[in-house]
N, C-alpha and C positions, 0 to 999 in steps of 0.2 A: 211213462205218466198215466198212455195208452193203461200199458198191464196191468198197474192198482185203477182202473176204472173196468175194469171186463170185468174184474174179478168179482166190484163191489155188483155187476151191473146182471154177473148172473143171477144175485141172491135178491136185487131189483128192478124196479125196471127204472126205475130214477134215483140211484145212486146222491144220498148224504153228498153232493162238493167239498164241506164241511171233513168229513173221513177221508175221502181223495189224497184231499192238501193234509189231512196226519195224514194220515200211512205214507203217502212220498216227505214226507218230513223224514219220520223214522226210517223211513231206507234209503235218506241220502240224497236224496231227487229231490235240485232246486232249480229255480229257476234262475236265468243267468246275471250272471256277480252271483252265484254262490246266491241268491234273495230267497230264502221259503217262498214255497211255492201259492199263492191263495184262493180260493174259490171262487174267485172273481172273475179270475184267471181262465182258472176247470170248468167257466158254465160259459167267458169264451171261445175253446173247444171243446164242448158239449154233445154242441149238431155233426162235425164231425167226427167227437167218435162214433154218438151213437148212428152212422153214413154205415163206420166201419163192419161194427162191432155189429149189424144185420149179413153186411156184408159178405162179414165168416160167417155165419149162419146160419145161410142159403147156402154161401159153398159147402160147407160140412154136412150139412144136409142131400144135397147134393154127391158128397163122394161117398154117401149111407148109402145110395140107392143100387 
């Protein structure tokens, strides 16, 4: 889920959660019990995804210096 969100985050400051859910479904990524991921579930994760994104961006920028 995070990798798909991050791919879209490269193109947008606020990835469309419906699009992330669709991409997850296209790649066979599901929620518990093989249920499709929904935008509301991804919205719950968005804060952690953004935190991870910011941390990794800083880490990669520091590594380039």
